[in-house]
A tleap script that builds the chain and sets N, CA, C and O, in Angstrom:
source leaprc.protein.ff14SB
mol = sequence {
  NMET VAL GLN ASP THR ARG THR LEU ALA LEU
  THR PHE GLU VAL SER GLY LEU PRO PRO VAL
  LYS THR GLU ALA LEU SER ILE PHE ALA ALA
  GLY HIE ARG GLN ALA THR ARG VAL ARG ALA
  LEU LEU GLN ALA ALA CYS GLU ALA ALA GLN
  HIE THR GLY TRP THR PRO LEU SER GLY PRO
  ILE GLU VAL ASP VAL THR LEU ARG CYS PRO
  PRO GLY HIE ARG THR SER ASP ALA SER THR
  LEU LEU GLY GLY VAL CYS ALA VAL LEU GLN
  ASP LYS LYS ARG VAL ALA ASN ILE GLY LEU
  ALA HIE LEU GLY VAL LEU VAL ASP VAL ALA
  VAL TYR GLY ASP ASP LYS GLN ILE ARG ARG
  LEU SER TYR ALA GLU GLU PRO ALA GLU GLU
  PHE SER TYR GLN VAL ARG VAL ALA ALA VAL
  PRO GLU ALA CVAL
}
set mol.1.N position { -21.284 4.926 34.664 }
set mol.1.CA position { -20.085 6.250 33.691 }
set mol.1.C position { -20.702 6.094 32.188 }
set mol.1.O position { -21.725 5.414 32.272 }
set mol.2.N position { -20.525 6.358 31.284 }
set mol.2.CA position { -20.437 6.104 29.946 }
set mol.2.C position { -18.972 6.817 29.727 }
set mol.2.O position { -18.474 7.811 30.255 }
set mol.3.N position { -18.478 5.884 28.711 }
set mol.3.CA position { -17.538 5.800 28.422 }
set mol.3.C position { -17.406 6.213 26.795 }
set mol.3.O position { -17.536 5.465 25.826 }
set mol.4.N position { -17.097 7.684 26.819 }
set mol.4.CA position { -16.323 7.291 25.211 }
set mol.4.C position { -15.502 6.670 24.333 }
set mol.4.O position { -14.322 6.349 24.478 }
set mol.5.N position { -16.683 6.441 22.829 }
set mol.5.CA position { -15.813 5.385 22.359 }
set mol.5.C position { -16.119 5.827 21.033 }
set mol.5.O position { -16.136 5.020 20.103 }
set mol.6.N position { -16.487 7.674 20.788 }
set mol.6.CA position { -16.343 8.095 19.650 }
set mol.6.C position { -14.786 8.143 18.543 }
set mol.6.O position { -13.927 8.902 18.990 }
set mol.7.N position { -14.403 7.410 17.196 }
set mol.7.CA position { -12.760 7.006 17.364 }
set mol.7.C position { -11.910 8.710 17.189 }
set mol.7.O position { -12.329 9.515 16.357 }
set mol.8.N position { -10.853 8.993 17.995 }
set mol.8.CA position { -10.055 10.215 17.038 }
set mol.8.C position { -9.145 9.428 15.916 }
set mol.8.O position { -7.962 9.179 16.150 }
set mol.9.N position { -9.528 9.204 15.170 }
set mol.9.CA position { -8.789 8.987 13.451 }
set mol.9.C position { -8.789 10.725 13.505 }
set mol.9.O position { -8.938 11.543 14.413 }
set mol.10.N position { -8.517 10.823 11.894 }
set mol.10.CA position { -7.455 11.699 11.052 }
set mol.10.C position { -6.856 10.640 9.802 }
set mol.10.O position { -5.906 9.859 9.861 }
set mol.11.N position { -8.079 11.025 8.314 }
set mol.11.CA position { -7.575 10.291 7.671 }
set mol.11.C position { -7.850 11.214 5.765 }
set mol.11.O position { -8.931 11.470 5.233 }
set mol.12.N position { -6.423 11.486 5.210 }
set mol.12.CA position { -6.623 12.347 4.895 }
set mol.12.C position { -5.402 11.714 3.354 }
set mol.12.O position { -4.415 10.988 3.476 }
set mol.13.N position { -6.066 12.433 1.814 }
set mol.13.CA position { -5.675 11.818 0.427 }
set mol.13.C position { -4.347 13.078 0.073 }
set mol.13.O position { -4.505 14.283 -0.120 }
set mol.14.N position { -2.929 12.198 0.080 }
set mol.14.CA position { -2.576 13.196 -1.393 }
set mol.14.C position { -1.694 13.263 -1.481 }
set mol.14.O position { -0.846 12.950 -0.646 }
set mol.15.N position { -1.451 13.943 -3.118 }
set mol.15.CA position { -1.093 13.755 -4.314 }
set mol.15.C position { 0.213 14.337 -4.398 }
set mol.15.O position { 0.877 15.258 -3.922 }
set mol.16.N position { 0.303 13.163 -5.411 }
set mol.16.CA position { 2.228 13.075 -5.395 }
set mol.16.C position { 3.159 12.088 -4.827 }
set mol.16.O position { 3.250 11.108 -5.566 }
set mol.17.N position { 3.852 12.016 -3.810 }
set mol.17.CA position { 4.757 11.395 -3.627 }
set mol.17.C position { 4.690 12.037 -1.622 }
set mol.17.O position { 3.825 12.848 -1.292 }
set mol.18.N position { 5.717 11.493 -0.588 }
set mol.18.CA position { 4.744 12.370 0.742 }
set mol.18.C position { 6.204 12.134 0.516 }
set mol.18.O position { 6.682 11.335 -0.289 }
set mol.19.N position { 7.199 13.354 1.758 }
set mol.19.CA position { 8.415 14.261 1.554 }
set mol.19.C position { 8.985 12.553 2.443 }
set mol.19.O position { 8.322 11.807 3.163 }
set mol.20.N position { 10.732 12.425 1.892 }
set mol.20.CA position { 11.260 11.936 2.893 }
set mol.20.C position { 12.102 12.453 3.725 }
set mol.20.O position { 12.455 13.619 3.550 }
set mol.21.N position { 12.522 11.819 4.634 }
set mol.21.CA position { 13.433 12.491 5.085 }
set mol.21.C position { 15.116 11.159 5.711 }
set mol.21.O position { 15.121 10.157 6.427 }
set mol.22.N position { 16.291 11.936 4.927 }
set mol.22.CA position { 17.837 11.293 4.995 }
set mol.22.C position { 18.694 11.967 4.613 }
set mol.22.O position { 19.628 11.727 3.847 }
set mol.23.N position { 18.183 13.510 5.540 }
set mol.23.CA position { 20.134 13.467 5.362 }
set mol.23.C position { 20.033 14.433 6.519 }
set mol.23.O position { 18.967 14.611 7.108 }
set mol.24.N position { 21.222 15.094 6.857 }
set mol.24.CA position { 20.290 16.272 8.057 }
set mol.24.C position { 20.059 17.439 8.797 }
set mol.24.O position { 20.010 18.009 9.888 }
set mol.25.N position { 19.857 17.490 6.656 }
set mol.25.CA position { 19.452 18.567 6.916 }
set mol.25.C position { 17.918 18.966 7.377 }
set mol.25.O position { 17.184 17.978 7.339 }
set mol.26.N position { 17.385 19.937 7.720 }
set mol.26.CA position { 15.982 19.736 7.649 }
set mol.26.C position { 14.586 19.927 6.445 }
set mol.26.O position { 14.322 20.580 5.435 }
set mol.27.N position { 13.911 18.800 7.409 }
set mol.27.CA position { 12.887 18.901 5.770 }
set mol.27.C position { 11.996 20.023 5.469 }
set mol.27.O position { 11.339 20.204 4.444 }
set mol.28.N position { 12.087 20.866 6.693 }
set mol.28.CA position { 11.500 22.234 6.898 }
set mol.28.C position { 12.135 23.273 7.135 }
set mol.28.O position { 11.655 24.216 7.764 }
set mol.29.N position { 14.075 23.224 6.353 }
set mol.29.CA position { 14.433 24.240 6.060 }
set mol.29.C position { 13.909 24.813 4.546 }
set mol.29.O position { 13.051 24.197 3.915 }
set mol.30.N position { 14.614 26.241 3.970 }
set mol.30.CA position { 13.517 26.988 3.398 }
set mol.30.C position { 13.984 26.346 2.159 }
set mol.30.O position { 14.039 25.127 2.323 }
set mol.31.N position { 14.310 26.683 1.083 }
set mol.31.CA position { 15.120 25.909 0.001 }
set mol.31.C position { 14.531 24.515 -0.359 }
set mol.31.O position { 13.863 24.445 -1.391 }
set mol.32.N position { 14.729 23.319 0.452 }
set mol.32.CA position { 14.876 21.876 0.463 }
set mol.32.C position { 14.041 21.177 -0.403 }
set mol.32.O position { 12.903 20.915 -0.012 }
set mol.33.N position { 14.332 20.895 -1.297 }
set mol.33.CA position { 14.570 20.114 -2.488 }
set mol.33.C position { 13.154 18.878 -1.619 }
set mol.33.O position { 12.693 17.986 -2.331 }
set mol.34.N position { 12.644 19.016 -0.116 }
set mol.34.CA position { 11.300 17.913 -0.730 }
set mol.34.C position { 10.707 19.237 -0.099 }
set mol.34.O position { 10.377 18.873 1.030 }
set mol.35.N position { 10.344 20.794 -0.243 }
set mol.35.CA position { 9.757 21.526 0.002 }
set mol.35.C position { 8.165 21.413 -0.538 }
set mol.35.O position { 7.216 21.863 0.104 }
set mol.36.N position { 8.065 20.823 -1.660 }
set mol.36.CA position { 7.390 20.929 -2.209 }
set mol.36.C position { 5.512 20.011 -1.967 }
set mol.36.O position { 4.291 20.122 -1.858 }
set mol.37.N position { 7.130 18.866 -2.041 }
set mol.37.CA position { 6.076 17.755 -0.888 }
set mol.37.C position { 5.609 17.938 0.886 }
set mol.37.O position { 4.540 17.412 1.195 }
set mol.38.N position { 6.514 18.770 2.155 }
set mol.38.CA position { 5.931 18.770 3.055 }
set mol.38.C position { 4.908 19.906 3.186 }
set mol.38.O position { 4.138 19.948 4.145 }
set mol.39.N position { 4.908 21.310 1.698 }
set mol.39.CA position { 4.007 21.599 1.648 }
set mol.39.C position { 2.738 20.990 1.276 }
set mol.39.O position { 1.810 21.255 2.040 }
set mol.40.N position { 2.493 20.282 0.345 }
set mol.40.CA position { 1.631 19.780 0.363 }
set mol.40.C position { 0.866 19.080 0.877 }
set mol.40.O position { -0.317 19.160 0.543 }
set mol.41.N position { 1.459 17.762 2.288 }
set mol.41.CA position { 1.227 17.026 3.217 }
set mol.41.C position { 0.107 18.097 4.257 }
set mol.41.O position { -1.052 17.931 4.636 }
set mol.42.N position { 1.307 19.438 4.504 }
set mol.42.CA position { 0.258 20.550 5.567 }
set mol.42.C position { -0.345 20.799 5.233 }
set mol.42.O position { -1.131 21.576 5.774 }
set mol.43.N position { -0.499 20.238 3.798 }
set mol.43.CA position { -1.806 21.751 3.117 }
set mol.43.C position { -2.861 20.527 2.571 }
set mol.43.O position { -3.726 21.064 1.880 }
set mol.44.N position { -3.021 19.378 2.641 }
set mol.44.CA position { -4.080 18.238 2.488 }
set mol.44.C position { -4.932 17.760 4.646 }
set mol.44.O position { -6.064 17.470 5.033 }
set mol.45.N position { -3.542 17.946 5.389 }
set mol.45.CA position { -3.363 17.688 6.786 }
set mol.45.C position { -4.412 18.957 7.003 }
set mol.45.O position { -5.571 18.668 7.304 }
set mol.46.N position { -4.165 19.894 6.906 }
set mol.46.CA position { -4.715 21.684 6.816 }
set mol.46.C position { -6.374 20.938 6.725 }
set mol.46.O position { -7.408 20.927 7.393 }
set mol.47.N position { -6.111 20.650 6.090 }
set mol.47.CA position { -7.836 20.861 5.005 }
set mol.47.C position { -8.855 19.715 5.957 }
set mol.47.O position { -10.046 19.843 6.242 }
set mol.48.N position { -8.247 18.988 6.185 }
set mol.48.CA position { -8.874 17.982 7.205 }
set mol.48.C position { -8.944 18.213 8.182 }
set mol.48.O position { -10.105 18.216 8.589 }
set mol.49.N position { -7.804 18.575 9.281 }
set mol.49.CA position { -8.266 19.139 10.770 }
set mol.49.C position { -9.456 20.344 10.158 }
set mol.49.O position { -10.593 19.926 10.379 }
set mol.50.N position { -9.455 21.446 9.593 }
set mol.50.CA position { -10.388 22.418 9.563 }
set mol.50.C position { -11.785 21.336 9.199 }
set mol.50.O position { -12.817 21.241 9.863 }
set mol.51.N position { -11.617 20.989 8.612 }
set mol.51.CA position { -13.294 19.562 8.550 }
set mol.51.C position { -13.960 18.938 9.001 }
set mol.51.O position { -15.118 18.536 9.119 }
set mol.52.N position { -12.471 18.871 9.415 }
set mol.52.CA position { -13.362 17.480 11.125 }
set mol.52.C position { -13.006 18.079 12.505 }
set mol.52.O position { -12.784 17.407 13.513 }
set mol.53.N position { -12.980 19.385 12.427 }
set mol.53.CA position { -12.321 19.664 13.551 }
set mol.53.C position { -10.642 18.824 14.189 }
set mol.53.O position { -10.669 17.843 14.932 }
set mol.54.N position { -10.311 18.990 14.064 }
set mol.54.CA position { -9.256 17.586 14.587 }
set mol.54.C position { -8.734 19.020 15.809 }
set mol.54.O position { -8.708 20.238 15.633 }
set mol.55.N position { -8.370 18.143 17.050 }
set mol.55.CA position { -7.320 19.094 17.248 }
set mol.55.C position { -6.468 18.333 17.761 }
set mol.55.O position { -6.785 17.387 18.482 }
set mol.56.N position { -5.126 18.673 17.426 }
set mol.56.CA position { -3.518 17.780 17.716 }
set mol.56.C position { -3.923 17.015 18.997 }
set mol.56.O position { -4.972 17.194 19.616 }
set mol.57.N position { -2.744 15.959 19.372 }
set mol.57.CA position { -3.469 14.209 19.797 }
set mol.57.C position { -2.377 14.747 21.114 }
set mol.57.O position { -1.676 15.748 20.964 }
set mol.58.N position { -2.365 14.155 22.036 }
set mol.58.CA position { -2.162 14.718 22.896 }
set mol.58.C position { -0.882 13.078 23.953 }
set mol.58.O position { 0.149 13.156 24.622 }
set mol.59.N position { -1.966 11.627 23.430 }
set mol.59.CA position { -1.460 10.881 23.834 }
set mol.59.C position { -0.300 10.288 22.845 }
set mol.59.O position { 0.683 10.729 22.249 }
set mol.60.N position { -1.187 8.634 23.063 }
set mol.60.CA position { -0.125 7.670 22.417 }
set mol.60.C position { -0.937 7.494 20.740 }
set mol.60.O position { -2.094 7.080 20.655 }
set mol.61.N position { -0.340 7.773 19.850 }
set mol.61.CA position { -0.730 7.221 18.338 }
set mol.61.C position { -0.299 6.306 17.449 }
set mol.61.O position { 0.896 6.033 17.567 }
set mol.62.N position { -0.740 5.881 16.807 }
set mol.62.CA position { -0.657 5.688 16.185 }
set mol.62.C position { -1.198 5.888 13.912 }
set mol.62.O position { -2.158 6.147 13.186 }
set mol.63.N position { -0.026 5.599 13.861 }
set mol.63.CA position { 0.452 6.549 11.632 }
set mol.63.C position { 0.668 5.182 11.410 }
set mol.63.O position { 1.472 4.310 11.740 }
set mol.64.N position { -0.988 5.398 10.294 }
set mol.64.CA position { -0.485 3.895 9.336 }
set mol.64.C position { -0.653 5.224 7.650 }
set mol.64.O position { -1.470 6.125 7.457 }
set mol.65.N position { 0.233 4.850 6.990 }
set mol.65.CA position { 1.035 5.143 5.909 }
set mol.65.C position { 0.703 4.658 4.517 }
set mol.65.O position { 1.196 3.556 4.274 }
set mol.66.N position { -0.049 5.227 3.479 }
set mol.66.CA position { -0.387 4.059 1.862 }
set mol.66.C position { -0.137 4.393 1.285 }
set mol.66.O position { -0.512 5.544 1.063 }
set mol.67.N position { 0.619 3.851 0.563 }
set mol.67.CA position { 1.622 4.358 -0.452 }
set mol.67.C position { 1.074 3.923 -2.110 }
set mol.67.O position { 1.487 2.905 -2.664 }
set mol.68.N position { 0.427 4.553 -2.537 }
set mol.68.CA position { 0.078 4.391 -3.863 }
set mol.68.C position { 1.129 4.745 -5.631 }
set mol.68.O position { 1.261 5.839 -6.180 }
set mol.69.N position { 1.468 3.929 -5.909 }
set mol.69.CA position { 3.055 4.109 -6.748 }
set mol.69.C position { 2.148 2.715 -8.707 }
set mol.69.O position { 1.452 1.770 -9.079 }
set mol.70.N position { 2.706 3.412 -8.924 }
set mol.70.CA position { 3.089 3.288 -10.298 }
set mol.70.C position { 4.209 1.568 -10.276 }
set mol.70.O position { 5.401 1.692 -9.995 }
set mol.71.N position { 3.782 0.501 -10.512 }
set mol.71.CA position { 4.745 -0.902 -10.140 }
set mol.71.C position { 5.352 -0.284 -10.164 }
set mol.71.O position { 5.287 0.795 -10.754 }
set mol.72.N position { 6.548 -0.873 -9.279 }
set mol.72.CA position { 8.037 -0.612 -10.027 }
set mol.72.C position { 9.078 0.957 -9.837 }
set mol.72.O position { 10.261 1.240 -10.025 }
set mol.73.N position { 7.827 1.700 -9.357 }
set mol.73.CA position { 8.626 3.384 -9.245 }
set mol.73.C position { 8.401 3.042 -8.266 }
set mol.73.O position { 7.322 2.449 -8.271 }
set mol.74.N position { 9.084 3.098 -6.833 }
set mol.74.CA position { 8.963 3.324 -5.420 }
set mol.74.C position { 9.934 4.218 -5.209 }
set mol.74.O position { 11.103 3.866 -5.366 }
set mol.75.N position { 9.623 5.499 -4.826 }
set mol.75.CA position { 11.271 6.249 -5.080 }
set mol.75.C position { 12.435 5.996 -3.999 }
set mol.75.O position { 13.603 6.348 -4.163 }
set mol.76.N position { 11.967 5.378 -2.948 }
set mol.76.CA position { 12.228 5.445 -1.441 }
set mol.76.C position { 12.344 4.401 -0.477 }
set mol.76.O position { 11.251 3.835 -0.442 }
set mol.77.N position { 13.145 3.870 0.326 }
set mol.77.CA position { 12.463 3.169 1.577 }
set mol.77.C position { 11.825 3.228 2.511 }
set mol.77.O position { 12.191 4.104 3.295 }
set mol.78.N position { 10.688 2.456 2.904 }
set mol.78.CA position { 9.223 2.371 3.417 }
set mol.78.C position { 9.799 3.278 5.085 }
set mol.78.O position { 8.903 3.626 5.853 }
set mol.79.N position { 11.318 3.577 5.480 }
set mol.79.CA position { 11.749 3.795 6.527 }
set mol.79.C position { 11.464 5.616 6.413 }
set mol.79.O position { 11.175 6.472 7.249 }
set mol.80.N position { 11.762 5.642 4.677 }
set mol.80.CA position { 12.763 7.507 4.107 }
set mol.80.C position { 11.360 7.958 4.668 }
set mol.80.O position { 11.226 8.936 5.404 }
set mol.81.N position { 10.320 7.143 4.245 }
set mol.81.CA position { 9.380 8.069 3.529 }
set mol.81.C position { 8.098 7.936 5.228 }
set mol.81.O position { 7.088 8.639 5.228 }
set mol.82.N position { 8.324 7.223 6.149 }
set mol.82.CA position { 7.688 7.170 7.352 }
set mol.82.C position { 8.161 8.003 7.989 }
set mol.82.O position { 7.313 8.615 8.638 }
set mol.83.N position { 9.235 8.366 8.135 }
set mol.83.CA position { 10.219 9.404 8.789 }
set mol.83.C position { 9.447 10.593 7.708 }
set mol.83.O position { 8.247 10.321 7.658 }
set mol.84.N position { 9.684 11.455 7.096 }
set mol.84.CA position { 9.698 12.262 6.436 }
set mol.84.C position { 8.438 12.680 6.599 }
set mol.84.O position { 8.362 13.768 7.171 }
set mol.85.N position { 6.680 11.824 6.066 }
set mol.85.CA position { 5.193 12.288 6.206 }
set mol.85.C position { 5.326 12.171 8.316 }
set mol.85.O position { 4.198 12.491 8.694 }
set mol.86.N position { 6.314 11.827 9.731 }
set mol.86.CA position { 5.746 11.889 10.404 }
set mol.86.C position { 6.033 13.627 11.181 }
set mol.86.O position { 5.363 14.448 11.807 }
set mol.87.N position { 7.239 13.513 10.737 }
set mol.87.CA position { 8.238 14.620 10.560 }
set mol.87.C position { 7.406 16.186 10.174 }
set mol.87.O position { 7.574 17.330 10.595 }
set mol.88.N position { 6.377 15.527 9.088 }
set mol.88.CA position { 5.955 17.382 8.684 }
set mol.88.C position { 4.280 17.256 9.715 }
set mol.88.O position { 3.482 18.193 9.753 }
set mol.89.N position { 4.058 15.899 10.462 }
set mol.89.CA position { 2.866 15.970 11.036 }
set mol.89.C position { 3.181 16.430 12.193 }
set mol.89.O position { 2.377 17.298 12.535 }
set mol.90.N position { 4.159 16.200 13.112 }
set mol.90.CA position { 3.990 16.653 14.091 }
set mol.90.C position { 4.195 17.965 14.154 }
set mol.90.O position { 4.143 18.752 13.209 }
set mol.91.N position { 4.518 18.290 15.694 }
set mol.91.CA position { 4.785 19.947 15.838 }
set mol.91.C position { 5.716 21.010 15.763 }
set mol.91.O position { 6.502 21.002 16.710 }
set mol.92.N position { 5.858 21.787 15.068 }
set mol.92.CA position { 6.715 21.374 14.336 }
set mol.92.C position { 7.985 23.045 14.999 }
set mol.92.O position { 9.035 23.512 14.559 }
set mol.93.N position { 6.549 23.605 16.898 }
set mol.93.CA position { 7.625 24.575 17.337 }
set mol.93.C position { 8.934 23.518 17.902 }
set mol.93.O position { 9.815 24.065 18.566 }
set mol.94.N position { 9.005 22.564 17.732 }
set mol.94.CA position { 10.850 22.383 18.787 }
set mol.94.C position { 11.997 22.425 17.702 }
set mol.94.O position { 13.155 22.092 17.955 }
set mol.95.N position { 11.463 22.970 16.185 }
set mol.95.CA position { 12.042 22.308 15.280 }
set mol.95.C position { 13.105 24.579 14.961 }
set mol.95.O position { 13.878 25.028 14.114 }
set mol.96.N position { 12.478 25.119 16.109 }
set mol.96.CA position { 12.484 26.632 16.333 }
set mol.96.C position { 13.320 27.282 15.929 }
set mol.96.O position { 13.203 28.479 15.667 }
set mol.97.N position { 14.701 26.365 15.753 }
set mol.97.CA position { 15.776 26.242 15.605 }
set mol.97.C position { 16.395 26.833 13.802 }
set mol.97.O position { 17.447 27.416 13.539 }
set mol.98.N position { 15.440 26.463 12.986 }
set mol.98.CA position { 15.702 26.493 12.495 }
set mol.98.C position { 14.415 28.152 11.400 }
set mol.98.O position { 13.231 28.241 11.723 }
set mol.99.N position { 14.904 28.968 10.477 }
set mol.99.CA position { 13.226 29.794 10.514 }
set mol.99.C position { 12.524 28.773 9.576 }
set mol.99.O position { 12.864 27.881 8.798 }
set mol.100.N position { 11.328 29.366 10.051 }
set mol.100.CA position { 10.178 27.966 10.006 }
set mol.100.C position { 8.944 29.003 8.698 }
set mol.100.O position { 8.148 28.464 7.929 }
set mol.101.N position { 9.312 31.351 8.923 }
set mol.101.CA position { 8.940 31.660 8.517 }
set mol.101.C position { 7.572 31.449 7.344 }
set mol.101.O position { 6.375 31.716 7.442 }
set mol.102.N position { 8.812 30.542 5.673 }
set mol.102.CA position { 8.560 30.375 5.004 }
set mol.102.C position { 6.951 29.366 3.853 }
set mol.102.O position { 6.474 29.063 2.759 }
set mol.103.N position { 6.877 29.326 5.343 }
set mol.103.CA position { 5.354 28.438 5.717 }
set mol.103.C position { 4.931 28.790 5.910 }
set mol.103.O position { 3.842 28.217 5.920 }
set mol.104.N position { 4.896 30.158 6.367 }
set mol.104.CA position { 3.560 30.750 6.530 }
set mol.104.C position { 2.388 29.940 7.249 }
set mol.104.O position { 2.714 28.848 7.716 }
set mol.105.N position { 0.606 30.485 7.441 }
set mol.105.CA position { 0.344 29.489 8.027 }
set mol.105.C position { 0.447 28.593 8.691 }
set mol.105.O position { 0.382 28.388 9.903 }
set mol.106.N position { 0.804 27.405 6.890 }
set mol.106.CA position { 0.731 26.127 7.350 }
set mol.106.C position { 2.495 26.031 8.833 }
set mol.106.O position { 1.936 25.404 9.732 }
set mol.107.N position { 3.161 26.149 9.071 }
set mol.107.CA position { 3.890 26.087 10.275 }
set mol.107.C position { 3.406 26.077 11.063 }
set mol.107.O position { 4.144 25.912 12.034 }
set mol.108.N position { 1.178 26.290 11.583 }
set mol.108.CA position { 0.633 25.806 13.108 }
set mol.108.C position { 0.157 24.691 12.722 }
set mol.108.O position { -0.843 24.448 13.397 }
set mol.109.N position { 0.486 23.420 11.547 }
set mol.109.CA position { -0.312 22.845 10.951 }
set mol.109.C position { 0.936 21.524 12.300 }
set mol.109.O position { 2.137 21.255 12.292 }
set mol.110.N position { -0.474 21.007 13.397 }
set mol.110.CA position { 0.486 19.871 13.886 }
set mol.110.C position { -0.816 18.713 13.611 }
set mol.110.O position { -1.907 19.231 13.373 }
set mol.111.N position { -0.771 17.511 13.627 }
set mol.111.CA position { -1.784 16.418 14.198 }
set mol.111.C position { -1.555 15.869 14.928 }
set mol.111.O position { -2.104 14.798 15.189 }
set mol.112.N position { -0.499 16.470 15.658 }
set mol.112.CA position { 0.086 15.421 17.036 }
set mol.112.C position { 0.946 16.203 17.327 }
set mol.112.O position { 1.352 16.960 16.445 }
set mol.113.N position { 1.577 16.283 18.846 }
set mol.113.CA position { 2.394 16.570 19.405 }
set mol.113.C position { 4.329 16.691 19.095 }
set mol.113.O position { 5.270 17.469 18.942 }
set mol.114.N position { 3.930 15.298 19.161 }
set mol.114.CA position { 5.938 14.794 19.355 }
set mol.114.C position { 6.207 13.418 18.372 }
set mol.114.O position { 5.247 12.967 17.747 }
set mol.115.N position { 7.186 12.947 18.291 }
set mol.115.CA position { 6.708 10.998 17.133 }
set mol.115.C position { 6.680 10.233 18.304 }
set mol.115.O position { 6.018 9.197 18.354 }
set mol.116.N position { 7.886 10.989 20.043 }
set mol.116.CA position { 7.298 9.784 20.684 }
set mol.116.C position { 6.017 9.682 21.039 }
set mol.116.O position { 6.085 9.109 22.126 }
set mol.117.N position { 4.768 9.899 20.782 }
set mol.117.CA position { 3.652 9.389 21.064 }
set mol.117.C position { 3.430 8.208 20.203 }
set mol.117.O position { 2.727 7.324 20.692 }
set mol.118.N position { 3.896 8.030 19.017 }
set mol.118.CA position { 3.682 6.904 18.337 }
set mol.118.C position { 4.166 5.560 19.052 }
set mol.118.O position { 5.354 5.329 19.282 }
set mol.119.N position { 2.968 4.577 19.426 }
set mol.119.CA position { 3.495 3.390 19.150 }
set mol.119.C position { 2.940 2.439 18.880 }
set mol.119.O position { 2.948 1.307 19.364 }
set mol.120.N position { 2.211 3.079 17.733 }
set mol.120.CA position { 2.344 1.806 16.221 }
set mol.120.C position { 2.347 2.679 15.004 }
set mol.120.O position { 1.624 3.655 14.807 }
set mol.121.N position { 3.344 2.143 14.153 }
set mol.121.CA position { 3.838 2.358 12.944 }
set mol.121.C position { 3.003 1.352 12.225 }
set mol.121.O position { 2.691 0.255 12.689 }
set mol.122.N position { 2.474 2.080 10.387 }
set mol.122.CA position { 2.367 0.684 9.582 }
set mol.122.C position { 2.435 1.423 8.261 }
set mol.122.O position { 1.887 2.525 8.278 }
set mol.123.N position { 2.953 1.076 7.203 }
set mol.123.CA position { 3.061 1.287 6.533 }
set mol.123.C position { 2.551 -0.239 5.075 }
set mol.123.O position { 2.491 -1.452 5.280 }
set mol.124.N position { 2.261 0.596 3.627 }
set mol.124.CA position { 1.304 -0.603 3.004 }
set mol.124.C position { 2.171 0.397 1.639 }
set mol.124.O position { 2.861 1.410 1.753 }
set mol.125.N position { 1.800 -0.353 0.460 }
set mol.125.CA position { 2.059 0.110 -1.033 }
set mol.125.C position { 0.880 -0.441 -1.822 }
set mol.125.O position { 0.664 -1.653 -1.796 }
set mol.126.N position { 0.379 0.093 -2.276 }
set mol.126.CA position { -0.492 -0.278 -3.149 }
set mol.126.C position { -0.217 -0.156 -4.610 }
set mol.126.O position { 0.557 0.785 -4.790 }
set mol.127.N position { -0.590 -0.807 -5.841 }
set mol.127.CA position { -0.451 -0.251 -7.301 }
set mol.127.C position { -1.980 1.426 -7.727 }
set mol.127.O position { -3.077 1.942 -7.515 }
set mol.128.N position { -1.125 1.416 -8.190 }
set mol.128.CA position { -1.741 3.087 -8.928 }
set mol.128.C position { -1.139 3.672 -9.966 }
set mol.128.O position { 0.091 3.688 -9.992 }
set mol.129.N position { -2.040 4.372 -11.211 }
set mol.129.CA position { -1.469 5.097 -12.001 }
set mol.129.C position { -0.530 6.052 -11.536 }
set mol.129.O position { 0.502 6.026 -12.208 }
set mol.130.N position { -0.528 6.878 -10.629 }
set mol.130.CA position { -0.193 8.109 -10.297 }
set mol.130.C position { 0.883 8.500 -8.747 }
set mol.130.O position { 0.581 8.046 -7.643 }
set mol.131.N position { 1.155 8.698 -8.797 }
set mol.131.CA position { 2.335 8.484 -7.129 }
set mol.131.C position { 0.940 9.249 -6.183 }
set mol.131.O position { 0.354 9.909 -7.041 }
set mol.132.N position { 0.422 9.376 -5.251 }
set mol.132.CA position { -0.485 9.400 -3.955 }
set mol.132.C position { -0.583 8.647 -2.687 }
set mol.132.O position { -0.518 7.418 -2.694 }
set mol.133.N position { -0.761 9.441 -1.415 }
set mol.133.CA position { -0.496 8.749 -0.407 }
set mol.133.C position { -1.522 9.278 0.384 }
set mol.133.O position { -2.041 10.393 0.328 }
set mol.134.N position { -1.869 7.826 1.531 }
set mol.134.CA position { -3.416 8.251 2.641 }
set mol.134.C position { -2.673 8.091 3.826 }
set mol.134.O position { -2.079 7.026 3.997 }
set mol.135.N position { -2.595 9.272 4.944 }
set mol.135.CA position { -2.026 9.081 6.059 }
set mol.135.C position { -3.923 8.911 6.746 }
set mol.135.O position { -5.055 9.231 6.384 }
set mol.136.N position { -3.320 8.278 7.784 }
set mol.136.CA position { -4.520 8.425 9.328 }
set mol.136.C position { -3.363 8.155 10.291 }
set mol.136.O position { -2.438 7.353 10.421 }
set mol.137.N position { -3.913 9.303 10.945 }
set mol.137.CA position { -3.563 8.943 12.606 }
set mol.137.C position { -4.262 8.902 13.505 }
set mol.137.O position { -5.119 9.773 13.656 }
set mol.138.N position { -4.128 7.996 14.277 }
set mol.138.CA position { -5.588 7.739 15.634 }
set mol.138.C position { -4.567 7.866 16.542 }
set mol.138.O position { -3.344 8.004 16.585 }
set mol.139.N position { -6.362 7.681 17.869 }
set mol.139.CA position { -5.441 7.241 19.314 }
set mol.139.C position { -5.057 5.934 19.892 }
set mol.139.O position { -5.678 4.882 19.742 }
set mol.140.N position { -4.778 5.979 20.066 }
set mol.140.CA position { -4.748 4.661 20.694 }
set mol.140.C position { -4.701 4.869 22.110 }
set mol.140.O position { -4.259 5.892 22.633 }
set mol.141.N position { -5.454 3.264 23.099 }
set mol.141.CA position { -6.349 3.711 24.667 }
set mol.141.C position { -4.443 4.163 25.445 }
set mol.141.O position { -3.675 4.102 24.486 }
set mol.142.N position { -3.763 4.483 26.557 }
set mol.142.CA position { -3.392 4.290 26.998 }
set mol.142.C position { -3.300 3.402 27.663 }
set mol.142.O position { -4.179 3.175 28.495 }
set mol.143.N position { -1.767 2.269 27.475 }
set mol.143.CA position { -1.963 0.950 28.746 }
set mol.143.C position { -1.392 0.867 29.765 }
set mol.143.O position { -0.413 1.218 30.422 }
set mol.144.N position { -2.643 0.061 29.713 }
set mol.144.CA position { -2.369 0.034 31.904 }
set mol.144.C position { -1.672 -1.134 32.527 }
set mol.144.O position { -1.506 -1.175 33.746 }
savepdb mol mol.pdb
quit
């Protein structure tokens, strides 16, 4: 039996700041102040997925976010940044209690199914001239 050893990982870059999840109002609500950041993340994920033929992962995953920002200019804490990124990358069909039509085709962008799949989560910061961030989502082996 030959074991499939290919890496199931998707890595992509996004300009600007990641969306942050800091309040009860869904970051997917039309007109939310995070809307521009949500769209930028969805667009970058969509382009990376299309380029690589990515299909949403259904098993255990790890999520790594690296924020690049000018020294001393971080805008939010790590937990709100990670919460925002993860909320946007999971399947949005489960937040169907709010209208998502304003997202257009981006409503279907999902890198994985649900946050419950996350087994490892990492956050790092690097100094940079401009705000940007890198996201990596990868499958992790099932525990035996």
